[in-house]
N, C-alpha and C positions, 0 to 999 in steps of 0.2 A: 107717445113712447115708441121709439124705433125698435125694431126686432131684427136679428141677424137672419139671413136667408137659411132655410133648413135644407140640408142635404136630402136627396131622394132616399126614401127608406130602404129600397132594395139595394142601392149602391152602398148605403151605410152598413147594412147587414153583411154585404160581401166583404167590405174592408175589415169589419170586426172579425169575421170568421176566417179571413185569409190576409192578415197584415203583411205577410211576406211578399204578396204581389206588389204592394206599394214600395217596400224596402228594396226590392230587386229591380225596380224600374228607375233608372238614373234620371230620366227626364222629369218624372213626377217628383222625385226627391229634390231635384234642383228647384223646381217650381215651389215646393213647400218651404224650402229653406229661404228662398228669395222673398216669399210672402211674409215669413216670420221676421226677416230683417226689416222689411218695409213697415211692419206693424210696430216695431220697437223704436223707429225713428232714427235719424242720422247721428244723434249725439251719444248713442249707446254702443259700446264695443262688445260685440258678441264673440267671446273667446271660444265658445263651443263651435260656432260657425267657422271661425278661423281654423280650428283644429280639424274640422270636417273637410275643409278645402285642402289642407295639407295632406290628410290621409287619402283623399281622393286622388290628388296629384301623385302621391307615392304609389297608390294602387295602379294608376295608369302606367307609371314607369315600370312597375313589376310585370304587368301584362305585356308590355313591349319587350322587356328582357326575356320573358318566357317564350314569346313567339320567336325571338331571334335565336334562342338556344335550340328550340325545336327545329327551326329551319336549318341551322348549322349541323345538327345531328343528322337530319335527312340528307343533307348535301354530303357529309362525310361518309355516310353509309353508301350513297350512290357511287362516290369516288372509290370506296373500298371494293365494291362489286366490279367496277370497271377494271381496276388493277388486277383483281383475282382472275377475271375472265381473260385478260391479256396475258397473264402468266401461264395459264393453262394452255392457251393457244400457242404460246411461244415454246412450250415444252413438247408439243406434239411431234414436230419433225424428228426424224432419226438420222438425217444427213445434214451436213453443214450448210450447203448452199440453199436448200429449201428453208432452213432455219433463218438465214439472213434475209431471204426474199420475203418471208412472212412479216418481218419487221416493218417493211415499207408497204405491206398490203393489209392483211387482216388485223395484225396487231395495232397498226396505226389507226385503222378504222375503229377498233374497239376503244382505244384511248382517246378518240376524237381529236386527233392532231392531223395536220396537213403534211407533215414530213417527219420521218424517223431516219436518222443517219448515224452510222457507227464509224467513228474515227479511230484508226489505229496508228500509232507511231512506229516507224521503221527506219533503221539506218541504211537499209538497202535501197538502191535506186533502180534496180532491175524491174522491168515491167512484168507484172504478174498477170497471167491470163485470167486468173480468178477475178482480179480487179476490173477487167474489161467486162466480164459477165455480170458483176454485181455492182457496177458503178453507180446505180441509182440508190444504193443503200450503203455501200462501203466506200470509205475515203481513207487514203494513206497519207500521212504527214510526217515531216521530219521530227526528230526527237526535240522535245521542248515546246512544240507547237501548242499542245493542250494547256500547259501551264500558262503560257503567254495569253492564250485565248480567254481562259477563265479569269485571269488577273485583270484583263482589259486595261493594261497600263498601270495597275496599282498592285505591284508585287509585295508591298508591305502588308496588304490586307490578308487576314487568315483565309486559307483555302477551305472551301466547303465541299462536301460530297455531292450536294445538289445546289445548283445555282439557278434561280429564276430571275428573268429580266426581260424588259421591253426593248425593242430594237427599232431603229429607223429602217433598216433592211438587214437581211441575213448575210452571213459570210459565204461567198461563192465557193470557197474551198471546201466548205462543209455541205451546203445545200445545193450547190451546182446551179442549174438554170432556174430553180425555184427561189433563189436567194432574195430576189427583189420583192417577193410576196410575203416573206416572213417578217412578222412584226413583234413576236414574242417567242421566247424559247425557254425550255428547261434543259439544263446541261447536267448530265449524270456522270460524274467521274467514276472510272472503273479501275479497279486494282486486280490485275491478273496473276498476282503472286510474286514471290521473290525472283529477281533476275529478269523480270519481264517489264517492258515499257508499258506505261499506263494507256488506257483507252478512254474514249468519251462517247456517250450515247446522247445525241442531241434530238430533242423533240421540238419541232418548229410549228408554229401556228400563225395563220394569217390574222387572227383576232389579236389586237394589241393588249387586250385585257385577260387573255386566257392564262398567261403566266406573268405574275407580278411578284416583286420581292416580299410583299406582305403576306403571301399565302404560305400555308404549312407545307412541309416537304417530307413528312414521315412516310406517306404512301409511295412517293417516288423513290425515296431512299430504299424502301423495301424492294421495289421493283428492280432497282439498280443492283441490290445485293443478290437477287435471284439470277439476274442476267449475267453478272460477272462470274458467278460460280458455274453457270452453264458454259460460258465461254472458256473457262479454265479447262473443262473437260475436252472441248473441241481442240484447244491449243496444245493439249498434252498428247 
């Protein structure tokens, strides 16, 4: 008469006293389920085993989703902190020229972009000495340039307050000598109030994946709203 091998008494007592140890160990549970299926033979359909497999797959998907949601929340929080810091630094200067210079300096560093350029439309062709002093940040264009630039040849498309896109290279009229290094950009359309031509704040990055159309634009829209309201005070 054959006898089944007896489990070690100490191990048996541990399992009986703490069954949760077995239930929480996925590798052990898989081994037990596999042994149970082998003991039943190949001609028996184990509905409970099938249900367990489906529940396990669903749990794995839920865990992956949970991790993705947490990662997205942390990323959004980090982005919010960056924008808040950039806004506070942008509001520090009490004069216009330091305000603009900071855009291409500390504000750009806080936002982790390689170039920040302000484009203003103007019907005047006279050379402004301010432009020569702030040429690394400020660019003046003819009326209609911003709309054409944002439309990118598709004027029937709805105009957005924030446009994110990847580039083969940047526009030299906006980015100057750095245009050949720009591979993605965030274009923030600016409204300076009734009777004034629009403006554009362009954030350029050498990383082609820093700004893509699939990303959210809420934080950048908020940044643009603060910037254009600040500019209205300077322009008035």
